[in-house]
C-alpha positions in Angstrom: 0.1 0.2 -0.1 1.9 3.7 -1.1 2.2 5.8 1.8 1.9 8.7 -0.2 -0.1 9.9 -2.7 0.6 12.8 -5.3 -2.1 14.4 -7.5 -0.1 16.1 -9.9 -2.1 18.5 -12.8 0.2 17.2 -15.9 2.1 13.8 -16.3 5.8 15.5 -16.6 5.3 17.0 -13.6 4.2 13.7 -11.5 7.0 12.5 -13.2 9.5 15.3 -12.0 8.0 15.0 -8.4 8.2 10.9 -8.3 11.8 11.4 -9.3 12.3 13.7 -6.3 11.0 11.3 -4.3 12.7 8.1 -5.9 16.2 10.3 -4.9 14.8 10.0 -1.0 15.4 5.8 -1.6 11.1 5.6 -2.6 9.5 3.3 -4.7 6.9 5.5 -6.8 4.8 4.7 -9.4 3.1 7.2 -12.0 -1.0 5.8 -12.9 -1.7 6.2 -16.0 -4.7 3.6 -15.7 -7.4 3.6 -12.5 -7.5 -0.5 -13.1 -4.2 -1.0 -12.1 -4.5 0.4 -8.5 -4.7 -2.8 -7.1 -1.5 -4.9 -9.2 0.8 -2.1 -7.6 2.6 -2.3 -4.4 4.9 1.2 -3.7 5.6 3.7 -1.6 4.2 6.7 -3.6 1.4 6.6 -6.0 1.5 9.7 -8.4 -1.9 10.1 -9.8 -1.6 12.7 -12.5 -5.1 14.3 -14.0 -4.3 16.2 -17.0 -5.8 19.3 -16.0 -4.1 22.1 -15.8 -5.1 24.3 -19.0 -9.0 23.1 -18.9 -11.5 24.5 -17.3 -11.2 25.1 -13.6 -14.6 23.0 -12.9 -13.9 20.2 -14.7 -10.3 20.5 -13.2 -11.8 20.5 -9.7 -13.8 16.9 -10.7 -11.1 15.0 -12.0 -8.9 16.3 -9.2 -12.1 15.2 -6.4 -12.0 11.7 -8.3 -8.9 10.9 -8.1 -8.3 11.7 -4.3 -11.4 9.7 -3.7 -10.2 6.9 -5.4 -6.5 7.5 -3.6 -7.6 7.7 -0.1 -6.6 4.8 2.6 -5.9 4.9 5.6 -2.3 4.5 5.7 -1.9 7.2 3.4 0.9 9.4 5.6 1.4 12.3 2.9 -1.1 13.4 -0.1 0.5 15.9 -2.1 -1.2 18.1 -4.4 1.5 18.7 -7.2 1.2 22.3 -8.6 3.3 24.1 -11.9 6.6 25.9 -10.5 5.1 28.9 -11.9 1.9 28.7 -10.5 -0.2 28.7 -14.2 -3.2 26.9 -14.2 -6.4 25.7 -11.4 -4.6 25.6 -8.5 -7.2 27.0 -6.2 -9.8 24.8 -7.7 -7.5 22.0 -7.5 -6.6 22.6 -3.9 -10.1 23.0 -2.9 -11.3 19.8 -4.8 -8.4 17.8 -2.7 -9.2 19.3 0.3 -12.8 19.2 0.1 -12.2 15.3 -0.2 -9.7 15.3 2.3 -12.2 16.8 5.2 -12.7 20.0 6.7 -10.0 19.8 9.4 -7.2 19.3 6.3 -5.2 22.4 5.6 -2.9 22.8 2.4 0.2 24.0 2.8 1.5 25.6 0.2 5.1 26.2 -1.0 6.3 27.5 -4.3 9.8 27.2 -3.9 11.5 24.9 -6.3 15.1 25.4 -5.0 16.5 22.6 -8.3 14.9 25.3 -10.6 15.5 28.4 -8.9 11.9 29.2 -8.2 12.0 31.5 -4.4 9.1 32.9 -2.4 9.9 36.2 -0.8 7.8 38.8 0.6 5.0 36.6 -0.8 6.3 37.5 -4.1 7.4 33.7 -6.2 10.7 34.4 -7.8 11.9 33.0 -11.2 16.1 32.9 -11.8 15.4 36.7 -9.1 12.7 37.6 -11.1 9.5 38.2 -10.4 6.8 36.1 -12.0 4.8 38.2 -13.8 7.7 39.4 -15.2 9.0 36.1 -17.1 8.2 34.4 -19.7 5.5 31.9 -18.3 3.5 34.6 -17.3 2.7 35.5 -20.8 1.2 31.4 -20.9 -1.9 32.1 -23.4 -3.9 29.4 -21.7 -3.1 30.8 -18.1 -0.8 34.6 -18.0 -0.8 35.6 -14.7 0.2 39.0 -14.1 0.9 39.1 -10.1 3.7 37.4 -8.4 1.9 36.9 -5.2 1.1 33.7 -4.5 -1.8 34.5 -2.2 -3.4 36.6 -5.0 -3.2 34.0 -7.1 -4.7 31.7 -4.8 -7.5 34.3 -3.9 -8.9 34.6 -7.5 -8.9 30.6 -7.5 -10.4 29.2 -4.3 -13.3 29.6 -1.4 -11.1 29.1 1.8 -9.5 31.9 3.7 -5.6 32.1 3.4 -3.3 33.2 5.2 0.7 33.8 4.7 4.0 32.8 6.5 7.1 35.1 5.4 10.5 33.8 5.4 11.5 36.3 8.8 9.2 33.6 10.7 10.9 30.6 9.2 14.0 32.4 11.0 12.6 31.7 14.6 12.9 28.2 13.9 11.0 24.7 13.8 8.7 24.8 16.9 7.8 28.9 16.3 6.5 27.6 12.7 4.5 24.7 14.3 3.2 27.2 16.6 2.5 29.8 13.5 0.4 26.3 11.9 -0.8 25.4 14.2 -2.7 28.9 15.1 -3.6 29.5 11.8 -5.7 26.8 11.1 -7.5 26.9 14.3 -7.8 30.8 13.5 -9.7 29.5 10.2 -7.3 29.3 7.5 -7.5 26.1 5.1 -4.8 27.3 3.1 -1.2 28.1 4.3 1.0 29.7 1.7 5.3 30.2 3.2 7.7 31.7 2.0 10.8 29.9 1.2 14.7 30.0 -0.9 16.8 26.9 0.5 16.5 23.5 0.6 16.9 24.1 4.7 13.6 26.3 4.3 11.9 23.5 2.8 12.7 21.3 5.7 12.0 23.7 8.2 8.4 24.0 7.4 8.0 20.0 6.9 9.3 19.5 10.7 7.4 22.2 11.9 3.9 21.1 10.1 4.6 17.5 11.3 5.0 19.1 14.6 2.4 21.0 14.4 -0.3 18.4 15.0 -2.8 19.6 12.2 -3.8 17.4 8.7 -2.2 18.9 6.2 -1.7 18.3 2.1 1.4 19.6 0.6 0.7 21.7 -2.5 4.1 22.0 -4.1 6.0 22.2 -7.1 7.7 18.5 -5.5 10.6 19.6 -3.7 8.4 20.6 -0.4 6.9 17.5 -0.9 10.3 15.3 -1.1 10.8 17.2 2.0 7.8 16.0 4.1 8.1 12.4 3.3 11.9 12.3 4.0 10.0 13.3 7.4 7.1 10.9 7.5 7.9 7.9 5.5 10.3 5.5 5.8 10.3 3.6 2.4 10.8 0.1 0.9 13.4 0.6 -1.5 15.1 3.3 1.2 18.7 2.7 2.8 18.0 3.6 6.1 19.4 6.9 7.5 22.4 5.1 9.0 23.6 4.1 5.5 23.0 6.9 3.7 25.8 9.7 3.1 26.5 12.2 5.5 27.9 15.3 6.3 29.7 16.5 9.6 30.1 20.1 10.4 33.0 20.9 13.5 32.7 24.5 14.5 35.6 25.3 17.5 34.9 29.3 16.6 33.9 31.4 19.1 33.3 34.8 17.7 29.7 36.5 17.0 30.2 36.0 13.7 30.3 32.5 13.8 27.6 32.5 16.4 25.5 33.8 14.1 25.9 31.0 11.8 25.4 28.5 14.2 22.1 29.3 16.2 20.5 30.3 12.1 21.6 26.5 11.3 20.4 24.9 14.4 17.1 26.7 13.5 16.5 25.7 10.7 18.2 22.7 9.5 17.5 19.3 10.2 20.5 17.5 12.3 22.4 15.7 15.3 24.0 18.7 17.2 26.3 18.1 20.3 28.0 21.1 22.0 31.5 20.1 23.4 31.7 21.1 27.0 35.7 23.3 26.3 35.9 23.5 30.8 35.8 20.4 30.8 38.2 19.5 27.6 40.6 21.7 29.4 39.9 20.3 33.0 41.3 17.5 34.5 42.6 14.2 32.5 39.1 12.0 33.7 36.7 15.1 32.9 38.2 15.6 29.4 38.5 12.0 28.7 34.7 10.9 29.8 33.8 15.0 27.5 35.7 13.1 24.5 33.7 9.9 24.8 30.6 11.7 25.5 30.5 13.4 22.8 31.5 10.9 19.8 28.8 8.8 21.7 26.1 11.1 20.9 27.0 11.8 17.6 27.5 8.5 16.8 24.4 7.1 18.0 22.7 10.3 15.8 24.0 9.1 13.2 21.2 6.5 12.3 18.7 8.9 12.2 20.1 12.3 10.9 21.9 13.0 7.8 23.6 16.2 8.4 26.2 15.8 12.4 27.3 18.8 14.3 30.2 19.2 17.1 30.4 22.8 18.2 32.9 24.1 20.8 30.4 25.4 23.9 32.2 28.3 24.2 30.2 29.5 21.1 27.8 31.1 24.0 29.4 34.1 25.4 29.2 32.9 29.0 30.7 29.8 28.5 33.8 31.2 26.9 37.3 30.4 28.8 40.0 31.8 30.2 43.1 30.0 28.2 44.7 32.4 30.2 43.6 31.0 33.6 44.1 27.3 32.7 47.9 28.2 30.9 48.7 29.5 34.5 46.9 26.7 36.6 49.3 24.3 34.6 52.5 25.8 33.6 51.3 26.1 30.2 51.0 28.9 27.9 48.1 30.0 26.1 49.2 28.8 22.8 49.7 25.1 23.9 46.5 25.3 26.0 44.9 26.3 22.8 46.7 23.8 20.6 45.6 20.9 22.6 42.2 21.8 22.5 42.1 21.4 18.4 43.6 18.6 18.8 41.2 17.2 20.7 38.1 18.4 18.8 40.6 17.3 15.3 41.1 13.5 17.4 37.0 13.5 17.9 36.5 14.7 14.2 38.9 11.7 12.9 36.9 9.1 15.4 33.9 9.9 14.4 35.0 10.2 10.6 36.0 6.6 11.2 32.8 4.8 13.3 30.9 6.5 10.4 32.3 5.2 7.1 29.4 7.6 5.3 29.8 10.9 6.4 31.1 12.2 2.9 31.8 15.7 3.7 33.3 17.9 6.2 32.8 21.5 7.4 35.4 23.2 9.9 35.1 26.5 10.6 38.2 28.3 12.2 41.5 28.2 10.4 43.1 26.7 13.8 40.6 23.7 13.7 41.1 23.1 10.5 44.7 22.8 10.6 44.7 20.3 13.2 41.7 18.0 11.5 43.4 17.8 8.4 46.6 17.0 10.4 45.1 14.2 11.9 43.4 12.9 9.5 47.2 12.8 7.4 45.7 15.1 4.7 49.1 16.4 3.3 47.8 18.1 0.5 44.0 19.1 -0.3 43.2 19.9 -3.3 40.8 23.0 -3.8 38.1 23.4 -6.6 35.3 26.3 -5.4 34.6 29.1 -3.6 31.2 28.3 -1.5 31.2 31.9 0.0 34.0 34.5 0.8 36.9 32.6 2.5 34.7 29.3 2.3 36.8 26.9 -0.2 35.2 23.7 -1.1 37.6 20.7 -2.0 39.0 17.1 -1.4 41.3 15.7 0.6 44.5 13.9 -0.9 46.5 11.4 1.5 45.5 10.2 4.5 43.0 7.7 5.6 40.2 9.7 3.8 41.1 10.5 0.9 38.5 12.4 -1.2 36.7 13.7 1.9 35.0 16.2 -0.2 35.3 19.6 2.7 34.8 23.1 3.6 36.8 25.4 5.4 35.9 28.4 6.3 37.1 31.5 8.3 35.2 31.9 11.6 34.8 35.7 11.3 33.4 36.0 7.5 30.1 35.2 5.6 26.4 36.5 6.8 24.3 34.5 9.3 23.2 32.0 6.1 26.7 31.1 5.8 26.8 27.9 7.7 23.8 26.6 5.8 24.8 27.8 2.2 27.9 25.6 2.6 26.1 22.6 3.9 23.4 22.7 1.6 26.5 23.3 -0.9 28.5 19.7 0.7 25.0 17.8 0.5 24.6 18.2 -3.2 28.6 17.2 -3.7 28.1 14.1 -2.1 24.5 13.2 -3.4 
């Protein structure tokens, strides 16, 4: 029995969504004849209705009938696939699937499609940074569009109340967005439209939707549906997350720039994060050993359920910053030696995590000293550089040592805007796929 049902307004869109789901390890079939439903055993069933360019009443009927035919108790995610440039009978088809699924169900509309360079900011759909109504797509003879505002396009076509969620809300994290969704639904909104720019935004909305507790249908060009599937469904053909390629982020910087990047990253990216207590690393030998073991154990355990793993020095919080001078005086060492010991300990933890999880295919390090210590610990004698991801963030692969070929990004701790860490992690994820 299928756990995901996608109703698409055309065949090419149906198949494009299916491919995105298949990348998540889900078996996917496109249904061309209704009589074959009983013969299919797959994770995702996709039904094209060929309804984009027809009369809205007929489009409503086709989607309503498809939804009724495919409703089943075991379905964990319903999706209404729409065009990435918002052409077609968006409102009528959304109303149809909501009417079929029941009055308590909400449509979560996320028009963002990163792979097609579609993003939504301030409620406006941008196509490769150009407002929708100024693109060639807007001049479609069957479906002309005169506004880039997603809510306005839906308002003209739906009978339901609409609520918009802007990018500023997403930056407040998953739990906040979950509350926004639940509140909008409780107040009667049945179509909730989201800004989104990046895959991280899609993951935030998907996780928030799952936590909100409401019944919902994903309405999007496919990328949001795939993000929801990652949260809600484990497929027949999927490797366990323990077997998928992963990214490890290691941040030892303690300045305000790095802190802003870490906090934004932790609010927006689903990951297993462990804060390393630096006061214990510079404490007694027993404290240091116990803290190292704890950090490694927590990250290794999290690797079973997360694709992104993160180790952050606790000094990222101002109240946790360590006075290395105090520890240097106590131990009779120089400040440089204490600092080097911390960096080498973090490098040791990094190496042990990589050894325990050979499917970690991408490594991010922030801070010059940490990056050098990690490369030395891994035996990388001449990393090969390929590209600049953001200013002073270099992408390449390790040469030499046990982890030859490991993709990596190193970034200076005091450079980049608050999205720099997210950008680097998403870049690594694309390169290791």
